[in-house]
C-alpha atoms as an extended CHARMM CRD file, in Angstrom:
* protein
*
       278  EXT
         1         1  UNK       CA            210.4740000000      124.9130000000      180.8670000000  PROA      1               0.0000000000
         2         2  UNK       CA            209.7550000000      128.4970000000      182.1220000000  PROA      2               0.0000000000
         3         3  UNK       CA            208.8900000000      129.5490000000      178.5230000000  PROA      3               0.0000000000
         4         4  UNK       CA            206.3390000000      126.5920000000      178.1370000000  PROA      4               0.0000000000
         5         5  UNK       CA            204.7710000000      127.5530000000      181.4210000000  PROA      5               0.0000000000
         6         6  UNK       CA            204.3130000000      131.2830000000      180.3330000000  PROA      6               0.0000000000
         7         7  UNK       CA            202.8580000000      130.1310000000      177.0740000000  PROA      7               0.0000000000
         8         8  UNK       CA            200.4620000000      127.8140000000      178.8600000000  PROA      8               0.0000000000
         9         9  UNK       CA            199.3690000000      130.7230000000      181.1510000000  PROA      9               0.0000000000
        10        10  UNK       CA            198.8400000000      132.9890000000      178.2670000000  PROA      10              0.0000000000
        11        11  UNK       CA            196.8390000000      130.3960000000      176.4630000000  PROA      11              0.0000000000
        12        12  UNK       CA            194.6810000000      129.7740000000      179.4840000000  PROA      12              0.0000000000
        13        13  UNK       CA            194.0530000000      133.5480000000      180.0670000000  PROA      13              0.0000000000
        14        14  UNK       CA            193.2360000000      134.0950000000      176.4140000000  PROA      14              0.0000000000
        15        15  UNK       CA            190.7820000000      131.1050000000      176.4600000000  PROA      15              0.0000000000
        16        16  UNK       CA            189.1960000000      132.4810000000      179.6590000000  PROA      16              0.0000000000
        17        17  UNK       CA            188.6900000000      135.9850000000      178.1640000000  PROA      17              0.0000000000
        18        18  UNK       CA            187.3140000000      134.5150000000      175.1270000000  PROA      18              0.0000000000
        19        19  UNK       CA            184.7550000000      132.5290000000      177.1090000000  PROA      19              0.0000000000
        20        20  UNK       CA            183.7870000000      135.5560000000      179.2140000000  PROA      20              0.0000000000
        21        21  UNK       CA            183.4240000000      137.7510000000      176.1000000000  PROA      21              0.0000000000
        22        22  UNK       CA            181.2570000000      135.0580000000      174.4840000000  PROA      22              0.0000000000
        23        23  UNK       CA            179.0380000000      134.7670000000      177.4330000000  PROA      23              0.0000000000
        24        24  UNK       CA            178.6650000000      138.6910000000      177.5160000000  PROA      24              0.0000000000
        25        25  UNK       CA            177.6010000000      138.6280000000      173.9060000000  PROA      25              0.0000000000
        26        26  UNK       CA            175.1350000000      135.8590000000      174.4940000000  PROA      26              0.0000000000
        27        27  UNK       CA            173.7590000000      137.7960000000      177.4790000000  PROA      27              0.0000000000
        28        28  UNK       CA            173.3540000000      140.9330000000      175.4470000000  PROA      28              0.0000000000
        29        29  UNK       CA            171.8220000000      139.2600000000      172.4840000000  PROA      29              0.0000000000
        30        30  UNK       CA            169.3970000000      137.3930000000      174.5670000000  PROA      30              0.0000000000
        31        31  UNK       CA            168.3900000000      140.5460000000      176.4450000000  PROA      31              0.0000000000
        32        32  UNK       CA            167.7990000000      142.5780000000      173.2780000000  PROA      32              0.0000000000
        33        33  UNK       CA            165.9800000000      139.7110000000      171.7340000000  PROA      33              0.0000000000
        34        34  UNK       CA            163.5970000000      139.5180000000      174.6010000000  PROA      34              0.0000000000
        35        35  UNK       CA            163.1100000000      143.4600000000      174.6740000000  PROA      35              0.0000000000
        36        36  UNK       CA            163.1240000000      143.1810000000      178.4000000000  PROA      36              0.0000000000
        37        37  UNK       CA            165.1490000000      144.8970000000      181.1360000000  PROA      37              0.0000000000
        38        38  UNK       CA            166.5730000000      143.2380000000      184.1630000000  PROA      38              0.0000000000
        39        39  UNK       CA            166.6860000000      144.8110000000      187.6360000000  PROA      39              0.0000000000
        40        40  UNK       CA            170.0450000000      146.6060000000      187.0670000000  PROA      40              0.0000000000
        41        41  UNK       CA            168.8330000000      148.1760000000      183.7520000000  PROA      41              0.0000000000
        42        42  UNK       CA            165.6410000000      149.2310000000      185.4790000000  PROA      42              0.0000000000
        43        43  UNK       CA            167.5510000000      150.9710000000      188.2300000000  PROA      43              0.0000000000
        44        44  UNK       CA            169.8000000000      152.6790000000      185.8320000000  PROA      44              0.0000000000
        45        45  UNK       CA            166.8370000000      153.8340000000      183.7690000000  PROA      45              0.0000000000
        46        46  UNK       CA            165.0990000000      155.1390000000      186.8500000000  PROA      46              0.0000000000
        47        47  UNK       CA            168.1910000000      157.1310000000      187.9130000000  PROA      47              0.0000000000
        48        48  UNK       CA            168.8670000000      158.4240000000      184.4740000000  PROA      48              0.0000000000
        49        49  UNK       CA            165.2520000000      159.3330000000      183.9790000000  PROA      49              0.0000000000
        50        50  UNK       CA            165.1040000000      161.2520000000      187.2090000000  PROA      50              0.0000000000
        51        51  UNK       CA            168.2830000000      163.1360000000      186.4590000000  PROA      51              0.0000000000
        52        52  UNK       CA            167.1100000000      164.0720000000      182.9250000000  PROA      52              0.0000000000
        53        53  UNK       CA            163.6370000000      165.1150000000      184.2740000000  PROA      53              0.0000000000
        54        54  UNK       CA            165.3750000000      167.3110000000      186.8720000000  PROA      54              0.0000000000
        55        55  UNK       CA            167.6420000000      168.8440000000      184.2450000000  PROA      55              0.0000000000
        56        56  UNK       CA            164.6510000000      169.4800000000      181.9480000000  PROA      56              0.0000000000
        57        57  UNK       CA            162.7730000000      171.1710000000      184.8770000000  PROA      57              0.0000000000
        58        58  UNK       CA            165.6200000000      173.3780000000      185.7440000000  PROA      58              0.0000000000
        59        59  UNK       CA            166.1970000000      174.2640000000      182.0190000000  PROA      59              0.0000000000
        60        60  UNK       CA            162.4670000000      175.0410000000      181.5780000000  PROA      60              0.0000000000
        61        61  UNK       CA            162.4680000000      177.2200000000      184.7400000000  PROA      61              0.0000000000
        62        62  UNK       CA            165.4340000000      179.3390000000      183.5180000000  PROA      62              0.0000000000
        63        63  UNK       CA            163.8950000000      179.5360000000      180.0680000000  PROA      63              0.0000000000
        64        64  UNK       CA            160.6310000000      180.8640000000      181.6980000000  PROA      64              0.0000000000
        65        65  UNK       CA            162.4990000000      183.3280000000      183.8740000000  PROA      65              0.0000000000
        66        66  UNK       CA            164.4990000000      184.6720000000      180.8720000000  PROA      66              0.0000000000
        67        67  UNK       CA            161.3150000000      184.8720000000      178.7220000000  PROA      67              0.0000000000
        68        68  UNK       CA            159.5660000000      186.7730000000      181.4720000000  PROA      68              0.0000000000
        69        69  UNK       CA            162.5890000000      188.9460000000      181.9610000000  PROA      69              0.0000000000
        70        70  UNK       CA            162.7010000000      189.8700000000      178.3200000000  PROA      70              0.0000000000
        71        71  UNK       CA            158.9190000000      190.3710000000      178.2660000000  PROA      71              0.0000000000
        72        72  UNK       CA            159.0870000000      192.6270000000      181.3490000000  PROA      72              0.0000000000
        73        73  UNK       CA            161.6700000000      194.7930000000      179.4370000000  PROA      73              0.0000000000
        74        74  UNK       CA            159.2500000000      194.9180000000      176.6710000000  PROA      74              0.0000000000
        75        75  UNK       CA            156.4580000000      196.0250000000      178.9700000000  PROA      75              0.0000000000
        76        76  UNK       CA            158.7070000000      198.6890000000      180.5620000000  PROA      76              0.0000000000
        77        77  UNK       CA            159.5010000000      200.1790000000      177.2200000000  PROA      77              0.0000000000
        78        78  UNK       CA            155.8610000000      200.0620000000      176.2370000000  PROA      78              0.0000000000
        79        79  UNK       CA            154.8930000000      201.7650000000      179.5020000000  PROA      79              0.0000000000
        80        80  UNK       CA            157.5210000000      204.3900000000      178.9610000000  PROA      80              0.0000000000
        81        81  UNK       CA            156.2610000000      205.0670000000      175.4670000000  PROA      81              0.0000000000
        82        82  UNK       CA            152.6160000000      205.2090000000      176.6700000000  PROA      82              0.0000000000
        83        83  UNK       CA            153.5740000000      207.6550000000      179.4720000000  PROA      83              0.0000000000
        84        84  UNK       CA            155.3900000000      209.9570000000      176.9390000000  PROA      84              0.0000000000
        85        85  UNK       CA            152.3800000000      209.8030000000      174.6900000000  PROA      85              0.0000000000
        86        86  UNK       CA            149.9970000000      210.5750000000      177.6060000000  PROA      86              0.0000000000
        87        87  UNK       CA            152.0930000000      213.6330000000      178.5420000000  PROA      87              0.0000000000
        88        88  UNK       CA            152.0470000000      214.8120000000      175.0420000000  PROA      88              0.0000000000
        89        89  UNK       CA            148.3220000000      214.3700000000      174.8880000000  PROA      89              0.0000000000
        90        90  UNK       CA            147.8340000000      216.2800000000      178.0640000000  PROA      90              0.0000000000
        91        91  UNK       CA            150.1400000000      219.0480000000      176.9200000000  PROA      91              0.0000000000
        92        92  UNK       CA            148.2150000000      219.3120000000      173.6090000000  PROA      92              0.0000000000
        93        93  UNK       CA            144.9470000000      219.3490000000      175.4730000000  PROA      93              0.0000000000
        94        94  UNK       CA            146.1340000000      222.1340000000      177.8070000000  PROA      94              0.0000000000
        95        95  UNK       CA            147.3590000000      224.0970000000      174.8090000000  PROA      95              0.0000000000
        96        96  UNK       CA            143.9850000000      223.5220000000      173.0860000000  PROA      96              0.0000000000
        97        97  UNK       CA            142.1620000000      224.7590000000      176.2750000000  PROA      97              0.0000000000
        98        98  UNK       CA            144.2710000000      227.7140000000      176.6040000000  PROA      98              0.0000000000
        99        99  UNK       CA            143.8040000000      228.4940000000      172.8400000000  PROA      99              0.0000000000
       100       100  UNK       CA            140.0150000000      228.1930000000      173.2460000000  PROA      100             0.0000000000
       101       101  UNK       CA            140.0150000000      230.3670000000      176.3670000000  PROA      101             0.0000000000
       102       102  UNK       CA            142.1730000000      233.0270000000      174.7360000000  PROA      102             0.0000000000
       103       103  UNK       CA            140.0170000000      232.9840000000      171.6460000000  PROA      103             0.0000000000
       104       104  UNK       CA            136.9180000000      233.4950000000      173.7980000000  PROA      104             0.0000000000
       105       105  UNK       CA            138.5100000000      236.4420000000      175.6670000000  PROA      105             0.0000000000
       106       106  UNK       CA            139.7020000000      238.0260000000      172.6010000000  PROA      106             0.0000000000
       107       107  UNK       CA            136.3400000000      237.6200000000      170.8980000000  PROA      107             0.0000000000
       108       108  UNK       CA            134.6280000000      239.3180000000      173.9750000000  PROA      108             0.0000000000
       109       109  UNK       CA            137.2730000000      242.0250000000      173.8380000000  PROA      109             0.0000000000
       110       110  UNK       CA            136.6620000000      242.6140000000      170.1870000000  PROA      110             0.0000000000
       111       111  UNK       CA            132.9090000000      242.8480000000      170.8320000000  PROA      111             0.0000000000
       112       112  UNK       CA            133.6150000000      245.5110000000      173.5900000000  PROA      112             0.0000000000
       113       113  UNK       CA            136.0090000000      247.3350000000      171.3300000000  PROA      113             0.0000000000
       114       114  UNK       CA            133.2480000000      247.6880000000      168.6530000000  PROA      114             0.0000000000
       115       115  UNK       CA            130.8410000000      249.0220000000      171.2760000000  PROA      115             0.0000000000
       116       116  UNK       CA            133.1610000000      251.7640000000      172.5140000000  PROA      116             0.0000000000
       117       117  UNK       CA            133.6000000000      255.1360000000      170.9500000000  PROA      117             0.0000000000
       118       118  UNK       CA            136.6240000000      254.9000000000      168.5050000000  PROA      118             0.0000000000
       119       119  UNK       CA            139.5300000000      254.9610000000      168.4120000000  PROA      119             0.0000000000
       120       120  UNK       CA            140.2600000000      252.0420000000      170.7250000000  PROA      120             0.0000000000
       121       121  UNK       CA            143.6190000000      250.3400000000      170.9780000000  PROA      121             0.0000000000
       122       122  UNK       CA            144.1320000000      246.6320000000      172.0360000000  PROA      122             0.0000000000
       123       123  UNK       CA            147.0740000000      246.0580000000      174.3640000000  PROA      123             0.0000000000
       124       124  UNK       CA            148.6470000000      243.0250000000      175.9300000000  PROA      124             0.0000000000
       125       125  UNK       CA            149.9950000000      243.0780000000      179.5640000000  PROA      125             0.0000000000
       126       126  UNK       CA            153.6750000000      242.0770000000      179.6030000000  PROA      126             0.0000000000
       127       127  UNK       CA            154.5870000000      242.7700000000      183.2160000000  PROA      127             0.0000000000
       128       128  UNK       CA            153.9560000000      244.4020000000      186.5590000000  PROA      128             0.0000000000
       129       129  UNK       CA            155.6850000000      247.4110000000      187.9630000000  PROA      129             0.0000000000
       130       130  UNK       CA            157.8930000000      246.2020000000      190.8130000000  PROA      130             0.0000000000
       131       131  UNK       CA            157.5250000000      249.5360000000      192.5590000000  PROA      131             0.0000000000
       132       132  UNK       CA            155.9770000000      249.5530000000      196.0530000000  PROA      132             0.0000000000
       133       133  UNK       CA            154.5000000000      253.0350000000      195.5270000000  PROA      133             0.0000000000
       134       134  UNK       CA            151.9140000000      252.2850000000      192.8110000000  PROA      134             0.0000000000
       135       135  UNK       CA            149.7890000000      249.3980000000      191.6450000000  PROA      135             0.0000000000
       136       136  UNK       CA            150.5150000000      249.3100000000      187.9820000000  PROA      136             0.0000000000
       137       137  UNK       CA            150.8770000000      247.0130000000      185.0810000000  PROA      137             0.0000000000
       138       138  UNK       CA            152.9390000000      247.5430000000      181.7820000000  PROA      138             0.0000000000
       139       139  UNK       CA            151.4160000000      246.9370000000      178.3830000000  PROA      139             0.0000000000
       140       140  UNK       CA            153.0040000000      246.6110000000      174.8830000000  PROA      140             0.0000000000
       141       141  UNK       CA            151.6310000000      249.8450000000      173.5500000000  PROA      141             0.0000000000
       142       142  UNK       CA            153.3470000000      253.2250000000      173.8260000000  PROA      142             0.0000000000
       143       143  UNK       CA            153.5660000000      256.7200000000      172.5570000000  PROA      143             0.0000000000
       144       144  UNK       CA            154.5410000000      255.3880000000      169.1280000000  PROA      144             0.0000000000
       145       145  UNK       CA            150.9320000000      254.0170000000      169.0150000000  PROA      145             0.0000000000
       146       146  UNK       CA            149.3890000000      257.2260000000      170.0270000000  PROA      146             0.0000000000
       147       147  UNK       CA            148.8640000000      256.3190000000      173.7860000000  PROA      147             0.0000000000
       148       148  UNK       CA            149.0630000000      259.2980000000      176.1050000000  PROA      148             0.0000000000
       149       149  UNK       CA            148.9300000000      259.8320000000      179.8730000000  PROA      149             0.0000000000
       150       150  UNK       CA            145.4530000000      259.8810000000      181.3870000000  PROA      150             0.0000000000
       151       151  UNK       CA            143.8630000000      257.5840000000      178.7030000000  PROA      151             0.0000000000
       152       152  UNK       CA            141.3860000000      255.0600000000      180.3240000000  PROA      152             0.0000000000
       153       153  UNK       CA            142.0440000000      251.2950000000      180.2090000000  PROA      153             0.0000000000
       154       154  UNK       CA            139.1050000000      248.7550000000      180.2590000000  PROA      154             0.0000000000
       155       155  UNK       CA            138.3340000000      245.0950000000      179.6600000000  PROA      155             0.0000000000
       156       156  UNK       CA            135.3950000000      242.9890000000      179.1500000000  PROA      156             0.0000000000
       157       157  UNK       CA            134.6420000000      242.8030000000      182.9450000000  PROA      157             0.0000000000
       158       158  UNK       CA            134.9490000000      246.5420000000      183.4850000000  PROA      158             0.0000000000
       159       159  UNK       CA            137.3130000000      249.3080000000      184.1820000000  PROA      159             0.0000000000
       160       160  UNK       CA            140.9960000000      248.6460000000      184.7230000000  PROA      160             0.0000000000
       161       161  UNK       CA            142.5990000000      252.0310000000      185.2440000000  PROA      161             0.0000000000
       162       162  UNK       CA            144.3940000000      254.8770000000      183.4750000000  PROA      162             0.0000000000
       163       163  UNK       CA            147.5430000000      255.2890000000      181.6220000000  PROA      163             0.0000000000
       164       164  UNK       CA            150.1380000000      256.7100000000      184.1030000000  PROA      164             0.0000000000
       165       165  UNK       CA            153.3120000000      257.0150000000      181.9190000000  PROA      165             0.0000000000
       166       166  UNK       CA            154.5150000000      256.1120000000      178.3920000000  PROA      166             0.0000000000
       167       167  UNK       CA            157.5390000000      255.2550000000      176.4500000000  PROA      167             0.0000000000
       168       168  UNK       CA            157.6810000000      254.7510000000      172.6540000000  PROA      168             0.0000000000
       169       169  UNK       CA            156.8290000000      250.9990000000      172.9380000000  PROA      169             0.0000000000
       170       170  UNK       CA            155.2460000000      250.5850000000      176.2670000000  PROA      170             0.0000000000
       171       171  UNK       CA            152.7810000000      252.1100000000      178.7900000000  PROA      171             0.0000000000
       172       172  UNK       CA            152.2550000000      251.9300000000      182.5180000000  PROA      172             0.0000000000
       173       173  UNK       CA            148.6940000000      251.5480000000      183.6080000000  PROA      173             0.0000000000
       174       174  UNK       CA            147.6060000000      252.7270000000      187.0900000000  PROA      174             0.0000000000
       175       175  UNK       CA            145.1360000000      250.2450000000      188.3020000000  PROA      175             0.0000000000
       176       176  UNK       CA            141.7760000000      251.2050000000      189.8520000000  PROA      176             0.0000000000
       177       177  UNK       CA            142.7750000000      249.3760000000      193.0270000000  PROA      177             0.0000000000
       178       178  UNK       CA            145.5550000000      251.8660000000      193.6810000000  PROA      178             0.0000000000
       179       179  UNK       CA            144.7750000000      254.3590000000      196.4090000000  PROA      179             0.0000000000
       180       180  UNK       CA            145.8820000000      257.0980000000      194.0560000000  PROA      180             0.0000000000
       181       181  UNK       CA            143.0180000000      256.2050000000      191.5960000000  PROA      181             0.0000000000
       182       182  UNK       CA            139.7050000000      257.9960000000      191.7450000000  PROA      182             0.0000000000
       183       183  UNK       CA            136.6820000000      257.2330000000      189.5130000000  PROA      183             0.0000000000
       184       184  UNK       CA            133.2510000000      258.9100000000      189.3440000000  PROA      184             0.0000000000
       185       185  UNK       CA            130.5620000000      256.3150000000      189.6220000000  PROA      185             0.0000000000
       186       186  UNK       CA            126.8850000000      255.6350000000      190.0080000000  PROA      186             0.0000000000
       187       187  UNK       CA            125.1330000000      253.1180000000      192.2050000000  PROA      187             0.0000000000
       188       188  UNK       CA            122.4550000000      251.0550000000      190.4700000000  PROA      188             0.0000000000
       189       189  UNK       CA            119.4520000000      251.2490000000      190.6060000000  PROA      189             0.0000000000
       190       190  UNK       CA            119.3340000000      254.2620000000      192.8980000000  PROA      190             0.0000000000
       191       191  UNK       CA            121.5910000000      256.4460000000      190.7510000000  PROA      191             0.0000000000
       192       192  UNK       CA            123.4580000000      257.7590000000      193.7500000000  PROA      192             0.0000000000
       193       193  UNK       CA            126.8700000000      259.2720000000      192.8030000000  PROA      193             0.0000000000
       194       194  UNK       CA            130.1400000000      258.7140000000      194.4770000000  PROA      194             0.0000000000
       195       195  UNK       CA            133.8120000000      258.3820000000      194.0220000000  PROA      195             0.0000000000
       196       196  UNK       CA            135.5600000000      254.8910000000      193.9810000000  PROA      196             0.0000000000
       197       197  UNK       CA            139.1040000000      254.8270000000      195.1420000000  PROA      197             0.0000000000
       198       198  UNK       CA            141.5550000000      251.9420000000      195.5700000000  PROA      198             0.0000000000
       199       199  UNK       CA            142.5330000000      250.4390000000      198.9020000000  PROA      199             0.0000000000
       200       200  UNK       CA            145.7970000000      248.8310000000      200.1340000000  PROA      200             0.0000000000
       201       201  UNK       CA            144.1250000000      245.4160000000      200.1650000000  PROA      201             0.0000000000
       202       202  UNK       CA            143.5140000000      245.2930000000      196.4750000000  PROA      202             0.0000000000
       203       203  UNK       CA            139.8290000000      246.1900000000      196.9710000000  PROA      203             0.0000000000
       204       204  UNK       CA            137.7750000000      249.3110000000      196.3270000000  PROA      204             0.0000000000
       205       205  UNK       CA            135.8390000000      251.7400000000      198.5320000000  PROA      205             0.0000000000
       206       206  UNK       CA            132.9170000000      253.9760000000      197.5840000000  PROA      206             0.0000000000
       207       207  UNK       CA            133.4010000000      257.4960000000      199.1220000000  PROA      207             0.0000000000
       208       208  UNK       CA            131.1540000000      260.5140000000      199.5860000000  PROA      208             0.0000000000
       209       209  UNK       CA            127.8230000000      258.7150000000      199.8430000000  PROA      209             0.0000000000
       210       210  UNK       CA            125.5890000000      260.3110000000      202.5010000000  PROA      210             0.0000000000
       211       211  UNK       CA            124.1800000000      258.2280000000      205.4090000000  PROA      211             0.0000000000
       212       212  UNK       CA            120.5850000000      258.7630000000      204.4700000000  PROA      212             0.0000000000
       213       213  UNK       CA            121.2160000000      257.2160000000      201.0820000000  PROA      213             0.0000000000
       214       214  UNK       CA            119.9780000000      253.6150000000      200.5110000000  PROA      214             0.0000000000
       215       215  UNK       CA            122.9330000000      251.4700000000      199.6360000000  PROA      215             0.0000000000
       216       216  UNK       CA            122.7660000000      247.7640000000      199.8230000000  PROA      216             0.0000000000
       217       217  UNK       CA            125.0530000000      244.7420000000      199.6230000000  PROA      217             0.0000000000
       218       218  UNK       CA            125.0400000000      243.4360000000      196.0520000000  PROA      218             0.0000000000
       219       219  UNK       CA            124.3380000000      246.8750000000      194.4210000000  PROA      219             0.0000000000
       220       220  UNK       CA            126.1820000000      247.3820000000      191.0820000000  PROA      220             0.0000000000
       221       221  UNK       CA            128.6110000000      250.2880000000      190.7220000000  PROA      221             0.0000000000
       222       222  UNK       CA            129.2420000000      251.6940000000      187.2580000000  PROA      222             0.0000000000
       223       223  UNK       CA            130.9340000000      254.5830000000      185.7530000000  PROA      223             0.0000000000
       224       224  UNK       CA            128.9890000000      257.9300000000      185.6460000000  PROA      224             0.0000000000
       225       225  UNK       CA            130.6500000000      259.4380000000      182.6660000000  PROA      225             0.0000000000
       226       226  UNK       CA            131.3840000000      262.5660000000      184.6220000000  PROA      226             0.0000000000
       227       227  UNK       CA            134.8270000000      264.1520000000      184.2160000000  PROA      227             0.0000000000
       228       228  UNK       CA            135.2080000000      262.8580000000      180.8010000000  PROA      228             0.0000000000
       229       229  UNK       CA            137.6260000000      259.9940000000      181.5710000000  PROA      229             0.0000000000
       230       230  UNK       CA            135.5490000000      256.7440000000      181.4210000000  PROA      230             0.0000000000
       231       231  UNK       CA            132.5270000000      256.2780000000      179.1400000000  PROA      231             0.0000000000
       232       232  UNK       CA            129.3400000000      256.1270000000      181.1350000000  PROA      232             0.0000000000
       233       233  UNK       CA            127.9610000000      252.7240000000      182.2090000000  PROA      233             0.0000000000
       234       234  UNK       CA            131.1260000000      250.5560000000      182.3860000000  PROA      234             0.0000000000
       235       235  UNK       CA            131.0850000000      247.9620000000      185.3610000000  PROA      235             0.0000000000
       236       236  UNK       CA            133.3610000000      249.0360000000      188.2720000000  PROA      236             0.0000000000
       237       237  UNK       CA            132.2620000000      246.5020000000      191.0450000000  PROA      237             0.0000000000
       238       238  UNK       CA            129.7330000000      245.3500000000      193.4540000000  PROA      238             0.0000000000
       239       239  UNK       CA            128.9600000000      246.6320000000      196.9070000000  PROA      239             0.0000000000
       240       240  UNK       CA            130.2360000000      244.0610000000      199.4210000000  PROA      240             0.0000000000
       241       241  UNK       CA            129.6000000000      245.9610000000      202.6250000000  PROA      241             0.0000000000
       242       242  UNK       CA            127.9740000000      249.2140000000      203.6990000000  PROA      242             0.0000000000
       243       243  UNK       CA            128.2050000000      250.6850000000      207.2330000000  PROA      243             0.0000000000
       244       244  UNK       CA            126.6000000000      253.7490000000      208.6380000000  PROA      244             0.0000000000
       245       245  UNK       CA            129.0140000000      254.9650000000      211.2290000000  PROA      245             0.0000000000
       246       246  UNK       CA            127.7430000000      257.3200000000      214.0430000000  PROA      246             0.0000000000
       247       247  UNK       CA            130.6080000000      259.7030000000      213.1970000000  PROA      247             0.0000000000
       248       248  UNK       CA            130.7750000000      261.6200000000      209.9860000000  PROA      248             0.0000000000
       249       249  UNK       CA            128.4130000000      262.3710000000      207.2570000000  PROA      249             0.0000000000
       250       250  UNK       CA            129.1840000000      259.4840000000      204.8710000000  PROA      250             0.0000000000
       251       251  UNK       CA            128.7270000000      255.7540000000      204.9210000000  PROA      251             0.0000000000
       252       252  UNK       CA            131.6860000000      253.3580000000      204.6880000000  PROA      252             0.0000000000
       253       253  UNK       CA            131.1720000000      251.3160000000      201.6280000000  PROA      253             0.0000000000
       254       254  UNK       CA            133.3630000000      248.4650000000      200.4130000000  PROA      254             0.0000000000
       255       255  UNK       CA            133.2650000000      247.4950000000      196.7410000000  PROA      255             0.0000000000
       256       256  UNK       CA            134.4130000000      244.1560000000      195.1930000000  PROA      256             0.0000000000
       257       257  UNK       CA            136.1120000000      244.8820000000      191.8410000000  PROA      257             0.0000000000
       258       258  UNK       CA            134.4250000000      243.6710000000      188.6930000000  PROA      258             0.0000000000
       259       259  UNK       CA            137.7660000000      242.8590000000      187.2230000000  PROA      259             0.0000000000
       260       260  UNK       CA            140.0610000000      240.0530000000      188.4100000000  PROA      260             0.0000000000
       261       261  UNK       CA            143.2910000000      242.1030000000      188.4160000000  PROA      261             0.0000000000
       262       262  UNK       CA            145.3680000000      239.0140000000      189.0110000000  PROA      262             0.0000000000
       263       263  UNK       CA            144.2180000000      237.3820000000      185.8210000000  PROA      263             0.0000000000
       264       264  UNK       CA            144.5760000000      240.2620000000      183.4910000000  PROA      264             0.0000000000
       265       265  UNK       CA            146.1650000000      239.4360000000      180.0530000000  PROA      265             0.0000000000
       266       266  UNK       CA            144.7170000000      241.8730000000      177.5580000000  PROA      266             0.0000000000
       267       267  UNK       CA            142.9150000000      245.2670000000      177.7490000000  PROA      267             0.0000000000
       268       268  UNK       CA            141.5550000000      248.1260000000      175.6780000000  PROA      268             0.0000000000
       269       269  UNK       CA            142.9860000000      251.6750000000      175.7470000000  PROA      269             0.0000000000
       270       270  UNK       CA            140.3860000000      254.2600000000      174.8950000000  PROA      270             0.0000000000
       271       271  UNK       CA            142.2820000000      256.7700000000      172.6900000000  PROA      271             0.0000000000
       272       272  UNK       CA            140.9670000000      260.0930000000      174.2320000000  PROA      272             0.0000000000
       273       273  UNK       CA            143.0690000000      262.6210000000      175.9320000000  PROA      273             0.0000000000
       274       274  UNK       CA            142.3170000000      263.0450000000      179.6330000000  PROA      274             0.0000000000
       275       275  UNK       CA            144.0600000000      263.9670000000      182.7580000000  PROA      275             0.0000000000
       276       276  UNK       CA            144.4810000000      261.5840000000      185.6050000000  PROA      276             0.0000000000
       277       277  UNK       CA            142.1110000000      262.1890000000      188.4190000000  PROA      277             0.0000000000
       278       278  UNK       CA            143.8710000000      263.7390000000      191.3620000000  PROA      278             0.0000000000
């Protein structure tokens, strides 16, 4: 009896499951056949659509961020390359300007060299004397080139000084701004004579000009040619101040040098034997 009851129950369950499955199939077939969605399908579609849209938005955002990041690195590399090219262009431009300026200076120096009585030697300034006793520069020409003590040194702007000492390859030039330097000069256009000496402040002063002489600010000072040291007519400087003091016989005259001694690079040594002015 028990076995028969179990079989009957299994048959009933099987039949019930078959009926439910058949109803499910009928529902699916009818739904697909009508191509319509019921309320549950519409809710599911709405939820799934929103989830997929949100996922797509997040994915697109991170793709955009990554693309911008990669692009930014490319821009940084490009900027770095452009900055390097700009620096190279600026360096080349500065080298070009320096080459042009050097060429102009050397061309003028060559023209001056041709106008001076030969022989004349071109020299390059390689250093300054660290000594506190003299204002001097060192040039790359020495006794092996025929340079001797007392020879005058000039540049395009005017007189520089005289050779103070030599070695086989180098020479020391005593600058005109040194207080130990003395140069015979003339004042243009009055032709008044005097002696230009260096001052401690890197300027020049014109000495031994009487009070009754007409000296004005802006008057040009040139070498007189006396003493046989410097050729006549080379620029020395310009009168910057002239004072007639009550005391003494002479005026106090300050002279601005014609040469920029801080910017010296090349000069000419006039190869004639002379003694330094005492």
